[in-house]
All heavy atoms as an XYZ file, in Angstrom:
979
protein
N      51.416    156.308     37.476
C      52.094    156.526     36.219
C      52.448    155.187     35.600
O      52.968    154.300     36.260
C      53.355    157.342     36.459
S      54.336    157.571     34.983
N      52.133    155.021     34.321
C      52.381    153.760     33.638
C      53.528    153.846     32.653
O      53.647    153.039     31.762
C      51.119    153.305     32.899
C      50.017    152.935     33.827
C      48.911    153.751     33.973
C      50.083    151.779     34.577
C      47.894    153.411     34.833
C      49.077    151.433     35.444
C      47.980    152.245     35.565
O      46.977    151.907     36.412
N      54.371    154.852     32.789
C      55.496    154.985     31.863
C      56.487    153.852     32.111
O      56.755    153.471     33.234
C      56.193    156.325     32.038
C      55.322    157.514     31.665
S      54.749    157.472     29.972
C      56.261    157.823     29.113
N      57.002    153.315     31.032
C      58.028    152.287     31.101
C      59.214    152.870     30.362
O      59.235    152.886     29.145
C      57.564    150.981     30.430
C      58.652    149.937     30.514
C      56.282    150.483     31.047
N      60.157    153.387     31.095
C      61.219    154.140     30.444
C      62.566    153.490     30.661
O      62.720    152.577     31.453
C      61.220    155.568     30.979
C      59.906    156.287     30.740
S      59.859    157.907     31.447
C      60.952    158.775     30.345
N      63.550    154.003     29.929
C      64.939    153.636     30.127
C      65.224    152.181     29.835
O      64.767    151.620     28.860
N      65.984    151.563     30.734
C      66.423    150.190     30.538
C      65.246    149.222     30.467
O      65.300    148.243     29.736
C      67.380    149.772     31.643
C      68.728    150.443     31.545
C      69.669    149.978     32.635
O      69.230    149.499     33.689
N      70.956    150.112     32.400
N      64.203    149.464     31.238
C      63.038    148.590     31.212
C      62.426    148.539     29.816
O      62.109    147.472     29.311
C      61.996    149.051     32.236
C      61.567    147.946     33.162
O      62.085    146.845     33.113
N      60.609    148.254     34.003
N      62.223    149.699     29.209
C      61.661    149.753     27.858
C      62.607    149.093     26.869
O      62.178    148.322     26.005
C      61.376    151.190     27.448
N      63.891    149.359     26.994
C      64.875    148.766     26.088
C      64.888    147.247     26.223
O      65.018    146.530     25.229
C      66.262    149.336     26.364
N      64.726    146.740     27.440
C      64.712    145.291     27.668
C      63.463    144.653     27.053
O      63.527    143.572     26.492
C      64.782    145.007     29.167
C      64.913    143.552     29.506
C      65.072    143.349     30.988
C      65.203    141.873     31.310
N      65.358    141.620     32.736
N      62.325    145.306     27.162
C      61.080    144.780     26.606
C      61.112    144.831     25.083
O      60.818    143.848     24.411
C      59.861    145.550     27.158
C      59.691    145.244     28.649
C      58.593    145.195     26.388
C      58.763    146.179     29.373
N      61.504    145.973     24.541
C      61.502    146.141     23.085
C      62.635    145.342     22.444
O      62.429    144.651     21.447
C      61.604    147.629     22.706
C      60.360    148.372     23.189
C      61.784    147.778     21.193
C      60.467    149.885     23.100
N      63.833    145.416     23.008
C      64.975    144.718     22.436
C      65.170    145.087     20.977
O      64.927    146.212     20.564
N      65.588    144.124     20.161
C      65.660    144.298     18.715
C      64.337    143.763     18.174
O      64.138    142.557     18.105
C      66.837    143.534     18.120
C      66.978    143.738     16.624
C      68.195    142.987     16.086
C      68.457    143.307     14.645
N      67.430    142.958     13.704
N      63.398    144.649     17.814
C      62.062    144.201     17.412
C      62.107    143.243     16.218
O      62.954    143.357     15.343
C      61.339    145.493     17.030
C      62.103    146.575     17.701
C      63.523    146.104     17.752
N      61.175    142.303     16.236
C      61.007    141.384     15.115
C      60.104    142.068     14.087
O      59.040    142.585     14.442
C      60.378    140.074     15.587
C      60.211    139.076     14.477
C      61.263    138.240     14.112
C      59.013    138.980     13.775
C      61.122    137.333     13.079
C      58.866    138.076     12.740
C      59.927    137.254     12.400
O      59.789    136.357     11.371
N      60.524    142.084     12.835
C      59.735    142.716     11.763
C      58.828    141.674     11.122
O      59.300    140.688     10.583
C      60.673    143.323     10.713
C      59.966    144.213      9.720
C      59.495    145.517     10.342
O      60.189    146.150     11.128
N      58.296    145.940      9.998
N      57.525    141.882     11.210
C      56.527    140.993     10.620
C      55.694    141.824      9.657
O      54.724    142.455     10.053
C      55.656    140.382     11.721
C      54.610    139.365     11.319
C      55.262    138.131     10.698
C      53.786    138.950     12.529
N      56.144    141.858      8.404
C      55.562    142.733      7.382
C      55.584    144.167      7.889
O      56.643    144.688      8.145
C      54.190    142.244      6.949
C      54.253    140.884      6.285
C      52.965    140.487      5.658
C      53.145    139.111      5.018
N      51.987    138.653      4.327
N      54.423    144.802      8.080
C      54.419    146.199      8.508
C      54.286    146.358     10.030
O      54.044    147.444     10.517
C      53.301    146.978      7.808
C      51.921    146.533      8.265
O      51.723    145.380      8.619
N      50.970    147.446      8.241
N      54.471    145.271     10.769
C      54.346    145.305     12.225
C      55.701    144.998     12.864
O      56.356    144.022     12.499
C      53.324    144.262     12.723
C      51.953    144.490     12.096
C      53.232    144.285     14.250
C      51.002    143.338     12.340
N      56.113    145.852     13.782
C      57.273    145.549     14.611
C      56.761    144.945     15.910
O      55.813    145.456     16.509
C      58.061    146.817     14.941
C      58.985    147.256     13.859
C      59.880    148.395     14.315
O      59.370    149.320     14.978
O      61.066    148.348     13.988
N      57.378    143.856     16.334
C      56.967    143.145     17.537
C      58.079    143.256     18.574
O      59.237    142.939     18.278
C      56.695    141.653     17.230
C      56.199    140.932     18.473
C      55.710    141.505     16.078
N      57.733    143.709     19.770
C      58.718    143.782     20.850
C      59.313    142.392     21.066
O      58.623    141.378     20.941
C      58.065    144.287     22.131
N      60.575    142.347     21.381
C      61.286    141.073     21.533
C      60.798    140.295     22.749
O      60.818    139.075     22.759
C      62.783    141.361     21.632
C      63.666    140.150     21.629
C      63.459    139.192     20.492
N      63.798    139.764     19.206
C      63.642    139.128     18.056
N      63.168    137.912     18.030
N      63.934    139.709     16.927
N      60.333    140.981     23.785
C      59.956    140.314     25.039
C      58.587    140.753     25.533
O      58.117    141.846     25.222
C      60.997    140.631     26.124
C      62.374    140.165     25.723
O      62.597    138.978     25.576
N      63.285    141.095     25.519
N      57.986    139.891     26.333
C      56.756    140.241     27.051
C      57.107    141.209     28.172
O      58.258    141.302     28.594
C      56.145    139.003     27.724
C      55.691    137.940     26.762
O      55.546    138.224     25.550
O      55.479    136.798     27.227
N      56.100    141.895     28.702
C      56.285    142.615     29.948
C      56.569    141.564     31.026
O      56.059    140.441     30.947
C      55.048    143.434     30.298
C      54.985    144.741     29.557
C      54.441    144.804     28.283
C      55.488    145.898     30.115
C      54.397    145.996     27.591
C      55.445    147.102     29.432
C      54.899    147.147     28.167
N      57.371    141.909     32.034
C      57.778    140.893     33.014
C      56.621    140.323     33.838
O      56.712    139.190     34.297
C      58.781    141.618     33.906
C      58.688    143.064     33.580
C      58.003    143.200     32.264
N      55.558    141.088     34.019
C      54.410    140.614     34.801
C      53.145    140.673     33.959
O      53.029    141.505     33.057
C      54.214    141.492     36.051
C      55.418    141.453     36.965
O      55.936    140.387     37.275
N      55.890    142.612     37.373
N      52.191    139.801     34.283
C      50.902    139.873     33.611
C      50.212    141.173     33.989
O      50.501    141.750     35.045
C      50.020    138.664     33.970
O      49.832    138.620     35.385
C      50.638    137.354     33.481
N      49.300    141.622     33.139
C      48.626    142.909     33.326
C      47.121    142.745     33.124
O      46.699    141.904     32.335
C      49.109    143.926     32.279
C      50.598    144.045     32.130
C      51.252    144.693     33.328
O      50.682    145.593     33.942
N      52.433    144.234     33.677
N      46.335    143.582     33.791
C      44.933    143.657     33.418
C      44.858    144.456     32.112
O      45.846    145.055     31.685
C      44.051    144.233     34.536
C      44.298    145.695     34.815
O      44.415    146.527     33.904
N      44.372    146.050     36.089
N      43.714    144.469     31.462
C      43.597    145.045     30.121
C      43.920    146.538     30.095
O      44.662    146.999     29.237
C      42.196    144.782     29.569
C      42.026    145.153     28.143
C      42.429    144.436     27.051
C      41.384    146.325     27.630
N      42.087    145.084     25.889
C      41.442    146.254     26.225
C      40.774    147.428     28.215
C      40.910    147.241     25.402
C      40.248    148.407     27.401
C      40.315    148.306     26.011
N      43.379    147.295     31.053
C      43.635    148.741     31.085
C      45.112    149.045     31.297
O      45.667    149.927     30.645
C      42.786    149.424     32.163
C      41.324    149.470     31.778
O      40.981    149.691     30.633
N      40.460    149.233     32.752
N      45.749    148.321     32.208
C      47.183    148.524     32.431
C      47.990    148.119     31.201
O      48.992    148.756     30.870
C      47.662    147.744     33.652
C      47.173    148.341     34.966
O      46.635    149.475     34.956
O      47.315    147.670     36.009
N      47.575    147.059     30.529
C      48.276    146.604     29.321
C      48.261    147.682     28.243
O      49.288    147.962     27.619
C      47.639    145.317     28.793
N      47.108    148.307     28.047
C      46.995    149.400     27.068
C      47.967    150.529     27.442
O      48.741    151.015     26.619
C      45.548    149.947     27.019
C      44.574    148.890     26.506
C      45.465    151.242     26.216
C      44.493    148.740     25.029
N      47.916    150.939     28.707
C      48.740    152.066     29.172
C      50.229    151.743     29.123
O      51.034    152.582     28.699
C      48.328    152.456     30.596
N      50.615    150.560     29.536
C      52.042    150.219     29.571
C      52.625    150.107     28.165
O      53.779    150.478     27.945
C      52.274    148.954     30.378
C      52.107    149.222     31.860
C      52.680    148.129     32.693
C      52.574    148.542     34.149
N      53.300    147.666     35.021
N      51.855    149.591     27.221
C      52.348    149.542     25.834
C      52.573    150.959     25.310
O      53.612    151.251     24.718
C      51.380    148.781     24.933
S      51.421    146.997     25.187
N      51.608    151.843     25.545
C      51.772    153.237     25.135
C      52.973    153.871     25.822
O      53.672    154.693     25.242
C      50.511    154.049     25.450
C      49.359    153.762     24.524
C      48.155    154.607     24.873
C      46.972    154.252     24.012
N      45.777    155.018     24.374
N      53.217    153.473     27.066
C      54.322    154.007     27.834
C      55.695    153.662     27.276
O      56.689    154.274     27.649
N      55.753    152.693     26.371
C      57.030    152.371     25.727
C      57.444    153.465     24.756
O      58.598    153.550     24.369
C      56.938    151.029     24.984
C      56.772    149.787     25.848
C      56.525    148.561     24.975
C      57.984    149.572     26.737
N      56.474    154.302     24.335
C      56.761    155.434     23.461
C      56.707    155.099     21.984
O      56.489    153.957     21.582
N      56.864    156.118     21.161
C      57.003    156.027     19.707
C      56.071    155.033     19.012
O      56.503    154.226     18.200
C      58.448    155.701     19.335
C      59.426    156.768     19.769
C      60.829    156.465     19.299
O      60.983    156.019     18.148
O      61.753    156.682     20.086
N      54.794    155.058     19.352
C      53.805    154.260     18.633
C      53.603    152.834     19.116
O      52.826    152.084     18.529
N      54.265    152.436     20.185
C      54.061    151.092     20.716
C      52.669    150.988     21.309
O      52.153    151.931     21.899
C      55.127    150.757     21.766
C      56.457    150.540     21.136
C      57.470    151.441     21.068
C      56.907    149.372     20.450
N      58.527    150.902     20.385
C      58.210    149.628     19.986
C      56.345    148.135     20.168
C      58.959    148.690     19.277
C      57.089    147.196     19.458
C      58.379    147.479     19.018
N      52.043    149.835     21.112
C      50.652    149.643     21.534
C      50.365    148.155     21.706
O      51.175    147.306     21.339
C      49.706    150.242     20.495
C      49.878    149.602     19.123
C      49.012    150.249     18.050
N      49.359    149.778     16.743
C      49.090    148.568     16.241
N      48.445    147.684     16.979
N      49.445    148.232     15.024
N      49.192    147.872     22.224
C      48.702    146.499     22.342
C      48.207    146.054     20.966
O      47.549    146.826     20.275
C      47.561    146.481     23.365
C      47.168    145.158     23.992
C      48.333    144.506     24.709
C      46.020    145.390     24.970
N      48.531    144.841     20.524
C      48.093    144.411     19.189
C      46.586    144.203     19.111
O      45.941    143.859     20.105
C      48.824    143.081     18.976
C      49.149    142.590     20.341
C      49.310    143.808     21.208
N      46.033    144.391     17.916
C      44.637    144.043     17.673
C      44.519    142.524     17.690
O      45.524    141.803     17.629
C      44.155    144.567     16.308
O      44.876    143.871     15.281
C      44.331    146.070     16.186
N      43.306    142.006     17.713
C      43.117    140.554     17.687
C      43.658    139.966     16.388
O      44.312    138.921     16.394
C      41.644    140.188     17.872
C      41.344    138.692     17.966
C      42.123    138.023     19.098
C      39.852    138.466     18.147
N      43.441    140.651     15.271
C      43.966    140.180     13.996
C      45.494    140.125     14.029
O      46.101    139.154     13.567
C      43.476    141.083     12.865
C      43.925    140.597     11.505
O      43.682    139.415     11.175
O      44.541    141.397     10.762
N      46.124    141.151     14.582
C      47.585    141.153     14.694
C      48.071    140.053     15.632
O      49.089    139.401     15.367
C      48.076    142.517     15.184
C      47.918    143.610     14.159
C      48.144    144.995     14.719
O      47.991    145.206     15.941
O      48.474    145.894     13.916
N      47.338    139.838     16.725
C      47.710    138.784     17.661
C      47.629    137.413     16.990
O      48.470    136.542     17.240
C      46.804    138.853     18.895
C      47.304    138.237     20.186
C      48.687    138.723     20.568
C      46.315    138.503     21.300
N      46.654    137.220     16.117
C      46.579    135.975     15.343
C      47.813    135.814     14.455
O      48.356    134.712     14.323
C      45.310    135.936     14.493
C      44.077    135.691     15.316
O      44.114    134.987     16.315
N      42.970    136.287     14.912
N      48.278    136.900     13.854
C      49.490    136.859     13.025
C      50.707    136.531     13.885
O      51.583    135.775     13.457
C      49.689    138.183     12.291
C      48.668    138.411     11.210
C      48.821    139.773     10.556
C      47.669    140.006      9.587
N      47.635    141.372      9.094
N      50.759    137.085     15.090
C      51.857    136.768     15.991
C      51.837    135.285     16.349
O      52.880    134.627     16.376
C      51.781    137.621     17.259
C      52.508    138.954     17.252
C      52.101    139.863     16.115
C      52.362    139.642     18.586
N      50.647    134.749     16.614
C      50.524    133.321     16.929
C      51.030    132.466     15.765
O      51.777    131.506     15.972
C      49.068    132.959     17.251
C      48.885    131.476     17.460
C      49.227    130.888     18.670
C      48.387    130.665     16.446
C      49.082    129.524     18.868
C      48.236    129.304     16.634
C      48.592    128.738     17.843
O      48.452    127.388     18.034
N      50.655    132.830     14.558
C      51.067    132.056     13.382
C      52.568    132.137     13.129
O      53.113    131.302     12.400
C      50.300    132.508     12.139
C      48.840    132.124     12.209
O      48.464    131.158     12.862
N      47.990    132.900     11.553
N      53.229    133.124     13.714
C      54.674    133.312     13.542
C      55.431    133.237     14.861
O      56.569    133.680     14.948
C      54.936    134.666     12.873
C      54.456    134.690     11.454
O      55.131    134.213     10.550
N      53.262    135.224     11.230
N      54.805    132.673     15.888
C      55.392    132.715     17.226
C      56.723    131.989     17.327
O      57.586    132.393     18.095
C      54.413    132.225     18.285
C      54.121    130.753     18.252
C      53.097    130.410     19.309
C      52.898    128.923     19.325
N      52.927    128.365     20.642
N      56.933    130.951     16.525
C      58.217    130.253     16.580
C      59.339    131.112     16.002
O      60.477    131.040     16.462
C      58.135    128.917     15.843
C      57.225    127.925     16.564
O      57.052    128.053     17.799
O      56.668    127.035     15.891
N      59.017    131.924     15.007
C      60.009    132.829     14.422
C      60.276    134.008     15.356
O      61.410    134.445     15.506
C      59.521    133.362     13.073
C      59.393    132.316     12.004
C      58.794    132.926     10.758
C      58.421    131.849      9.769
N      57.630    132.381      8.655
N      59.213    134.537     15.955
C      59.341    135.708     16.837
C      60.006    135.305     18.149
O      60.919    135.961     18.616
C      57.953    136.342     17.101
C      57.338    136.833     15.786
C      58.055    137.459     18.132
C      55.874    137.192     15.882
N      59.534    134.223     18.743
C      60.112    133.690     19.969
C      59.661    134.392     21.235
O      59.108    135.493     21.203
N      59.875    133.715     22.365
C      59.662    134.300     23.673
C      58.256    134.264     24.230
O      58.021    134.753     25.328
N      57.297    133.685     23.512
C      55.930    133.640     24.019
C      55.777    132.503     25.028
O      56.392    131.453     24.895
C      54.930    133.418     22.877
C      54.772    134.592     21.973
C      55.429    134.626     20.752
C      53.980    135.663     22.330
C      55.290    135.707     19.900
C      53.837    136.753     21.495
C      54.497    136.768     20.276
N      54.940    132.740     26.023
C      54.582    131.670     26.947
C      53.680    130.701     26.167
O      52.724    131.117     25.538
C      53.817    132.234     28.138
C      54.571    133.303     28.893
C      54.776    132.914     30.307
C      55.393    133.957     31.177
N      56.419    134.797     30.665
N      54.023    129.408     26.206
C      53.198    128.464     25.451
C      53.068    127.124     26.150
O      52.785    126.115     25.540
C      53.710    128.295     24.019
C      55.051    127.596     23.936
O      55.642    127.296     25.001
O      55.506    127.341     22.821
N      53.251    127.125     27.457
C      53.134    125.897     28.226
C      51.713    125.739     28.742
O      51.040    126.721     29.076
C      54.111    125.934     29.406
O      53.775    124.949     30.352
N      51.267    124.521     28.815
C      49.954    124.224     29.383
C      49.867    124.743     30.815
O      48.814    125.175     31.265
C      49.705    122.716     29.342
C      48.404    122.298     29.964
C      47.203    122.482     29.285
C      48.370    121.738     31.225
C      46.000    122.106     29.855
C      47.177    121.356     31.805
C      45.992    121.542     31.116
O      44.807    121.178     31.681
N      50.987    124.725     31.529
C      50.996    125.122     32.933
C      51.202    126.615     33.137
O      50.977    127.131     34.212
C      52.071    124.327     33.685
C      51.814    122.851     33.633
C      52.544    122.043     32.782
C      50.812    122.276     34.397
C      52.298    120.688     32.707
C      50.551    120.922     34.332
C      51.303    120.116     33.483
N      51.685    127.307     32.105
C      51.815    128.762     32.171
C      50.492    129.394     31.798
O      49.669    128.799     31.125
C      52.860    129.274     31.159
C      54.273    129.015     31.602
O      54.504    128.872     32.822
O      55.152    128.933     30.730
N      50.315    130.622     32.212
C      49.203    131.414     31.704
C      49.626    131.859     30.310
O      50.378    132.802     30.149
C      48.961    132.617     32.616
C      47.931    133.579     32.069
O      47.344    133.356     31.014
N      47.717    134.660     32.772
N      49.179    131.155     29.279
C      49.631    131.415     27.906
C      48.692    132.365     27.163
O      48.740    132.446     25.942
C      49.776    130.095     27.154
N      47.835    133.079     27.892
C      46.916    134.031     27.263
C      47.586    135.393     27.120
O      48.288    135.839     28.026
C      45.633    134.188     28.084
C      44.709    133.038     27.935
N      43.762    132.978     26.951
C      44.608    131.885     28.625
C      43.100    131.843     27.059
N      43.599    131.159     28.071
N      47.317    136.043     25.986
C      47.845    137.373     25.688
C      46.687    138.301     25.348
O      45.788    137.926     24.591
C      48.814    137.316     24.499
C      50.157    136.763     24.871
C      50.351    135.409     25.069
C      51.237    137.612     25.068
C      51.578    134.898     25.428
C      52.479    137.113     25.432
C      52.638    135.751     25.614
O      53.864    135.256     25.977
N      46.745    139.513     25.877
C      45.716    140.511     25.588
C      45.836    141.052     24.172
O      46.931    141.236     23.662
C      45.820    141.701     26.525
C      45.215    141.526     27.875
C      45.850    141.643     29.079
C      43.851    141.239     28.182
N      44.958    141.448     30.096
C      43.719    141.190     29.573
C      42.714    140.999     27.403
C      42.524    140.922     30.210
C      41.516    140.735     28.030
C      41.427    140.703     29.420
N      44.679    141.360     23.589
C      44.616    142.167     22.374
C      43.947    143.483     22.746
O      43.336    143.601     23.810
C      43.802    141.455     21.283
O      42.415    141.686     21.447
N      44.022    144.456     21.851
C      43.360    145.740     22.091
C      41.898    145.705     21.659
O      41.163    146.670     21.884
C      44.082    146.855     21.330
O      44.003    146.617     19.932
N      41.472    144.602     21.072
C      40.113    144.498     20.528
C      39.107    144.268     21.656
O      39.177    143.274     22.375
C      40.033    143.360     19.493
O      41.052    143.559     18.512
C      38.670    143.314     18.830
N      38.181    145.207     21.762
C      37.160    145.133     22.803
C      36.003    144.242     22.366
O      35.658    144.197     21.196
C      36.629    146.526     23.115
C      37.699    147.472     23.614
C      37.181    148.873     23.845
O      36.390    149.045     24.791
O      37.563    149.756     23.067
N      35.425    143.549     23.324
C      34.211    142.764     23.074
C      32.993    143.586     23.487
O      32.033    143.690     22.754
C      34.274    141.447     23.847
C      33.071    140.576     23.643
C      32.913    139.852     22.472
C      32.092    140.485     24.618
C      31.798    139.051     22.281
C      30.977    139.690     24.441
C      30.827    138.977     23.274
O      29.721    138.182     23.079
N      33.043    144.144     24.683
C      32.016    145.066     25.178
C      32.648    145.875     26.307
O      33.860    145.898     26.447
C      30.734    144.331     25.600
C      30.909    143.381     26.775
O      31.919    143.496     27.513
O      30.035    142.511     26.975
N      31.836    146.503     27.140
C      32.375    147.368     28.204
C      33.120    146.616     29.303
O      33.870    147.229     30.058
C      31.257    148.196     28.835
C      30.750    149.270     27.902
O      31.479    149.729     27.029
N      29.503    149.659     28.076
N      32.888    145.320     29.412
C      33.505    144.538     30.483
C      34.563    143.544     30.002
O      35.366    143.073     30.790
C      32.444    143.757     31.248
C      31.459    144.665     31.960
O      31.901    145.662     32.563
O      30.247    144.379     31.903
N      34.536    143.205     28.724
C      35.398    142.153     28.187
C      36.246    142.663     27.020
O      35.856    143.574     26.304
C      34.559    140.989     27.638
C      33.757    140.245     28.652
C      32.456    140.640     28.961
C      34.273    139.127     29.287
C      31.698    139.934     29.879
C      33.523    138.420     30.211
C      32.236    138.827     30.498
O      31.497    138.135     31.413
N      37.385    141.999     26.826
C      38.234    142.231     25.654
C      38.725    140.869     25.171
O      38.727    139.879     25.915
C      39.410    143.129     26.002
N      39.143    140.820     23.907
C      39.614    139.573     23.306
C      41.049    139.275     23.709
O      41.873    140.173     23.835
C      39.524    139.644     21.785
C      38.137    139.518     21.281
C      37.299    140.538     20.941
C      37.416    138.312     21.058
N      36.087    140.032     20.516
C      36.138    138.660     20.585
C      37.722    136.954     21.210
C      35.168    137.721     20.253
C      36.758    136.014     20.886
C      35.496    136.394     20.420
N      41.321    138.000     23.879
C      42.686    137.535     24.136
C      42.940    136.307     23.273
O      42.027    135.772     22.641
C      42.876    137.195     25.623
O      42.112    136.058     25.973
N      44.176    135.886     23.253
C      44.575    134.732     22.448
C      45.413    133.813     23.319
O      46.300    134.263     24.035
C      45.408    135.208     21.251
C      45.905    134.105     20.368
C      45.163    134.142     19.085
C      45.642    133.083     18.125
N      44.537    132.419     17.502
N      45.123    132.512     23.237
C      45.908    131.508     23.929
C      47.041    131.087     23.011
O      46.802    130.589     21.914
C      45.037    130.314     24.290
C      45.757    129.283     25.107
O      46.968    129.318     25.257
N      45.012    128.345     25.658
N      48.279    131.290     23.434
C      49.444    130.956     22.612
C      49.914    129.516     22.825
O      50.939    129.124     22.294
C      50.604    131.905     22.918
C      50.335    133.323     22.512
S      50.255    133.495     20.730
C      50.403    135.252     20.568
N      49.155    128.734     23.588
C      49.543    127.348     23.840
C      49.625    126.598     22.521
O      48.707    126.646     21.701
C      48.554    126.675     24.788
C      48.880    125.250     25.104
C      50.084    124.929     25.717
C      48.000    124.244     24.789
C      50.387    123.615     26.010
C      48.300    122.926     25.079
C      49.492    122.612     25.693
N      50.738    125.915     22.319
C      50.998    125.189     21.082
C      49.837    124.274     20.707
O      49.374    123.493     21.522
C      52.271    124.350     21.217
C      53.287    124.715     20.186
O      53.039    125.509     19.293
N      54.457    124.127     20.319
N      49.380    124.410     19.482
C      48.312    123.555     18.987
C      46.923    124.028     19.348
O      45.944    123.506     18.840
N      46.808    125.002     20.223
C      45.484    125.474     20.614
C      45.161    126.786     19.922
O      44.298    126.833     19.064
C      45.385    125.626     22.130
C      43.963    125.811     22.584
C      43.822    125.593     24.065
O      44.354    124.611     24.584
O      43.155    126.430     24.691
N      45.823    127.837     20.288
C      45.653    129.122     19.623
C      44.252    129.694     19.658
O      43.867    130.452     18.787
N      43.479    129.337     20.672
C      42.105    129.802     20.738
C      41.974    131.268     21.092
O      42.802    131.837     21.790
N      40.936    131.880     20.566
C      40.580    133.261     20.903
C      39.470    133.205     21.930
O      38.497    132.476     21.749
C      40.077    133.994     19.664
C      41.069    134.071     18.565
C      40.490    134.658     17.285
O      41.230    134.916     16.397
N      39.200    134.861     17.181
N      39.631    133.969     22.991
C      38.614    133.999     24.045
C      38.420    135.422     24.532
O      39.324    136.248     24.427
C      38.979    133.086     25.241
C      39.014    131.634     24.828
C      40.292    133.488     25.860
N      37.243    135.703     25.053
C      37.019    136.989     25.703
C      37.295    136.805     27.184
O      37.013    135.761     27.759
C      35.593    137.553     25.471
C      35.398    137.932     24.023
C      34.534    136.588     25.924
N      37.897    137.814     27.778
C      38.199    137.768     29.198
C      37.765    139.052     29.866
O      37.766    140.116     29.240
N      37.364    138.927     31.134
C      37.088    140.133     31.911
C      38.323    141.010     31.890
O      39.443    140.519     32.046
C      36.765    139.788     33.371
C      35.362    139.325     33.612
C      35.104    138.007     33.964
C      34.304    140.218     33.522
C      33.806    137.581     34.212
C      33.002    139.807     33.764
C      32.765    138.484     34.104
O      31.481    138.066     34.334
N      38.133    142.296     31.739
C      39.265    143.220     31.640
C      40.102    143.287     32.908
O      41.233    143.736     32.873
C      38.772    144.621     31.280
C      38.194    144.688     29.888
C      37.718    146.071     29.606
N      37.035    146.128     28.323
C      36.807    147.233     27.670
N      37.187    148.381     28.163
N      36.170    147.202     26.517
N      39.549    142.852     34.043
C      40.317    142.886     35.280
C      41.240    141.672     35.419
O      42.122    141.652     36.280
C      39.412    143.011     36.503
C      38.487    141.835     36.734
C      38.951    140.659     37.301
C      37.144    141.912     36.394
C      38.107    139.576     37.509
C      36.299    140.856     36.598
C      36.783    139.673     37.151
O      35.948    138.610     37.355
N      41.073    140.644     34.575
C      41.972    139.497     34.612
C      43.362    139.907     34.146
O      43.513    140.876     33.403
C      41.439    138.373     33.717
C      40.118    137.751     34.147
C      39.635    136.762     33.089
C      40.263    137.063     35.501
N      44.362    139.179     34.572
C      45.721    139.515     34.166
C      46.243    138.463     33.187
O      46.208    137.268     33.469
C      46.679    139.637     35.372
O      46.730    138.415     36.075
C      46.224    140.765     36.291
N      46.679    138.947     32.026
C      47.242    138.116     30.972
C      48.596    138.682     30.566
O      48.968    139.793     30.935
C      46.327    138.080     29.744
C      45.001    137.399     29.935
C      43.893    137.798     29.199
C      44.822    136.341     30.826
C      42.659    137.171     29.338
C      43.596    135.719     30.982
C      42.519    136.138     30.234
O      41.308    135.518     30.372
N      49.295    137.942     29.736
C      50.578    138.387     29.202
C      50.365    139.508     28.198
O      49.290    139.642     27.616
C      51.301    137.217     28.531
C      51.637    136.133     29.519
O      52.431    136.340     30.414
N      51.004    134.987     29.383
N      51.435    140.278     27.970
C      51.369    141.427     27.076
C      52.616    141.455     26.198
O      53.733    141.400     26.713
C      51.265    142.749     27.864
C      51.263    143.946     26.933
C      50.041    142.746     28.760
N      52.400    141.554     24.884
C      53.493    141.755     23.929
C      53.132    142.970     23.088
O      52.089    143.000     22.429
C      53.639    140.530     23.043
C      54.780    140.608     22.034
C      56.166    140.552     22.675
N      56.440    139.291     23.314
C      57.180    138.325     22.782
N      57.742    138.487     21.615
N      57.373    137.208     23.444
N      53.970    143.978     23.122
C      53.709    145.245     22.422
C      54.090    145.139     20.941
O      54.981    144.378     20.569
C      54.515    146.366     23.079
N      53.377    145.910     20.132
C      53.662    146.026     18.688
C      53.590    147.491     18.286
O      53.080    148.329     19.026
C      52.655    145.215     17.830
C      52.690    143.741     18.172
C      51.244    145.764     17.957
N      54.111    147.774     17.104
C      53.883    149.074     16.498
C      53.903    148.892     14.989
O      54.559    148.001     14.452
C      54.865    150.141     16.964
C      56.267    150.014     16.472
C      57.096    151.189     16.959
N      58.495    150.960     16.708
C      59.451    151.777     17.059
N      59.147    152.897     17.698
N      60.696    151.512     16.796
N      53.180    149.779     14.299
C      53.087    149.729     12.863
C      54.218    150.563     12.268
O      54.477    151.673     12.707
C      51.727    150.287     12.389
O      50.699    149.582     13.082
C      51.544    150.110     10.896
N      54.880    149.987     11.285
C      55.971    150.687     10.596
C      55.641    150.832      9.131
O      55.057    150.016      8.524
C      57.292    149.929     10.747
C      58.004    150.264     12.025
C      58.437    151.694     11.985
C      59.242    152.068     13.187
N      59.697    153.399     13.186
């Protein structure tokens, strides 16, 4: 079961940051996730929460200082999953490392950071 309920969901969502028509959860999930788990855990937050598309993740990167809380150290795993698929084995991710912001495809079994969004 991938439900994230109660205090855990409240801690992740917090007071969402409003970025135009996108609400961004205040915090990352506490642990990195593979792509399938990331999709399921975001949905498990309820009420329309989901993994951001690659385009949305780019918007989050461009506003990451305002939103806050993203991993952005060279020594941290600063990659974040998007919901955008590349093919059956890969999905797109974004490196939130300051000054880099590169988009890369990663094997879906790799574990990256996850920040949930929902459309309002």
